[in-house]
N, C-alpha and C positions, 0 to 999 in steps of 0.2 A: 505493500500500498504507500503509495508516492503523498509526498506532504499537499496536495493539489486534491487529490480523492478524502483525503482526514479530515482536510477545512469544511470542502463537501459534506461531509456526514454529521459533523459539529456543527452545520449549521441547517443540516434537516433536523438538528434536535433540537436546538435551538428555537426552529421559526416555528415545532410542530409538540412541544408538553415536555423537553425532557434541557433545557434550560444549561443543566450542569454538565461537565466533563468530568468524571471520575477519574477515568483512565486511559489514559490513550499507548498502547502496547506496536509491535509489530505491522500485528495480526488483525487488531479490532481496535474499537473505540470502546468505552464506557461510561453509560451516560446515567444522569436520573434528574430527578426536578422537587424543589420546597416544595410542592404542593398536592406529593402524592409520595406513594413509598416506594412502587415497581422503578423496576433500576434495567437497562437494556444492554445490550452487549449488541455491535457493529462488524460487522468484519469484510472483507470481500474474497474474490476468491472467482477465477475463470471470469471474472467479466459480470461476476453478480453479488447482491451482496448478497450477507446471510444476517438475519435477526434472531438473536433470544433472550427472552423477557425473563426475567427474574421477579415474581409478584405474590405477592401476599394473601389474592385471593386468589383460590380455587379456580373461581368461573372466567377468570381474562384469557387465559387463551383460549376454552371452546368458546368462550363470547367471539374471539377475533377468527378464529376458523369460522364460524358460522360468517361473520361479516365480509369474510376473506378466501371463500370458496374455492375460486382461483390458484388461489398463490398455494405452491409446492411446499410443505413443511413436514420433517421427517424430525423424530426425534424432539419437540418440542422448538425446533429451528425455521422459521421463513429461510426463505428462498429467492431474491428479489430481483428483477431484471432491470428493473428502471431506478434515478432517482426520485422523480414522480409517487412512483408506487412506493418509495421509504418514507414518502414524509406524506402518503397519506396512511399509510401501517402508524405511524408512531402515530400520530393527529389521531387518528383511532382507538389508540392505546391506551395512551393519554387522559380523555374524556371517560372514556371505561374507567379505568384507575383512578379516579377521583370520583364516580357513580357508584362504587361496588362498592360493597359491605367490604367492609368496616367502617370503610375514608370518610363516608358523610357523616357518620355519628359520630367519629373523631375532631373531626371540623364543626362537627354542633358544639359537641365536650369545650372546645377550644373559644368560639364562639360568644357560649355562656357564661363558658368562667369572667371573658373579657367584658360583658358587658354588664353581669351582677356584681364586678367588681366598682366598678362605678356607681354603682345602688345605694344611700345610706344602708348600713348592714341594718337599723328598722324593718324594714320594708321586705327581710329575706324571711320564708316563709306563708310570704303575704298573695295575692293574687296580683299584688301588681307579678308578681316572680314569677306565676303561673304564665301571666300573658307574654312575658318575656322568652320564656323558654319557648313555646306556644308561638310564638309567631319569629322564631331565628328557627325554631326546627321546622318548617312550612316552610321555609323562604330553604334552608341549605338539602331540602325532597322534594325541592320543585329544581334545579341547582342539579341537583343529580341526575334526577330524573330525563332533563333538557339535555345533559349528559352521555348518558345511555340511549335517547331513542336519537340523539343527532341531530336534535332539536325542530323535528319533526313529529305532527300527530301518530301516533302506535297503530293508527287502523287508516287515518287518509292521505298520511305522509305531505297532511297542509305547515306549511314551515314559516309561520307569523306566530312569533311568539306572544306579539298582545291575544290570541282569543288561543292559547296553548294553557291546559289545565293537570296538576298533578294532583289524579286523582285518585284518592287512595281503595284499596280493593277490603281491606280492613280499616276499619272506621281508626282517625286517629284518637279520638276516646277509647276503642276499646282493644288496640293495643297493648299486649303485655306489659314492654319494656322502650325506651327511645330505639335499641335495633330493630325493636318489629316495626315503630315508625317513620325508621330513613332510610326502614330496604328499600331500594330501590326497583327489588322482586316485588314488592307491596303497593300494585296496583300499575300504574299503566300512563303516559301522556297523552291527553287528548283533547279536541277540540270541545268548544263551550258547549257548548249544544249535544255532544257525547257525553261530555262530564256532567252536565248537569243530570241528566238520567242515565248513568251508570251509579251518579251518587245514591240517589234513591233508587236502585236497584232494578230500575225498569228493563232495564239496560245490559248483559255479561256476558261472557263467550265461552261458548264449548272449551275444554283444553284441546280442540282440533284447531285454536284459534276463534273460529267463526261467531260472526256475532251473532248472540241469542234477544227476541226482544220482546220482551211480556206481553202476554193478552191482551193486559190492560189498557194499552196503545191498541186502539181500535185501528180498523188499513185503513182510511180513509188521512187518520193522524199520522199515521206511518207513511202514509209518499206522501205530507208536508214536512214531517219530519227529514222526510232521505231516509227511511230506514226501510223503504220498499224491495229493495236490491241488496244482492247477497254483498257483507261486506265483513271483514276479513284482519284479525292484529299482519300487522308485516312480518312478527318473527310470537314466536311464546319461546321461552327456555323452562326446562323445570323445576327449578328455582320459583318459577309464578306461583304453581304448581295450589301448595299449600296455602296461600290466600285468595285462591281462585275460586277453591274450592268453601270457603269460609261466606266468598261474596256472590256462590253460585247460591248457595245451602237458602240467604237472603233472599236473592232475585225471584225464588221455585216458591214466597211466599206469599208471592203478587202477583204468579202465574196463571 
């Protein structure tokens, strides 16, 4: 690997979520970020980039394989032909590293500690503290959802942030822990109309990702709501399953 090739790898990392160079050796470069714990090694051999991730989340590699089925991978190492493809892979990996459990929960705890430290001690354990925790938690959940779903609705692909909502499958108030509340698999990023229906258990999704519509919504209303044609999730991970089971049970009560 020559100095120009090394510089191109470092720039790709800096521009796509891996801004720190941890190590630079003859055969590769190790990159990291202050925003997430994932590290990546990038080497160059026979004109192809070889990329290996060191992730704290066991779901990172399966999610990357789902996102890039066309990229060759062997023993956990991606083989990539172009700089553009390398940049795309690194950018997606950084987004997932920020979103997947338990990075969102760690970010939440840090943000809560910082904000509560600025409040009077007399407010500890009060409604004010509860509201602070809820506001920060919902913001962190939304950020994680935007990262995980690539900034687009999980069903329609609409990519207008102002109309997207982070929808919990298991409601915030019924979650047993902050880890559940902030789990990116506990729900979906949905456009506002779908979010309103999902939140009230008037729609749900099958385990194959197909949209289910409650019989409480009449045929003429389905058409007006745009629910008269088949729709499905862009993808569905095994980790969504336990939360979706909870949501489906509530959905069936309204069907």
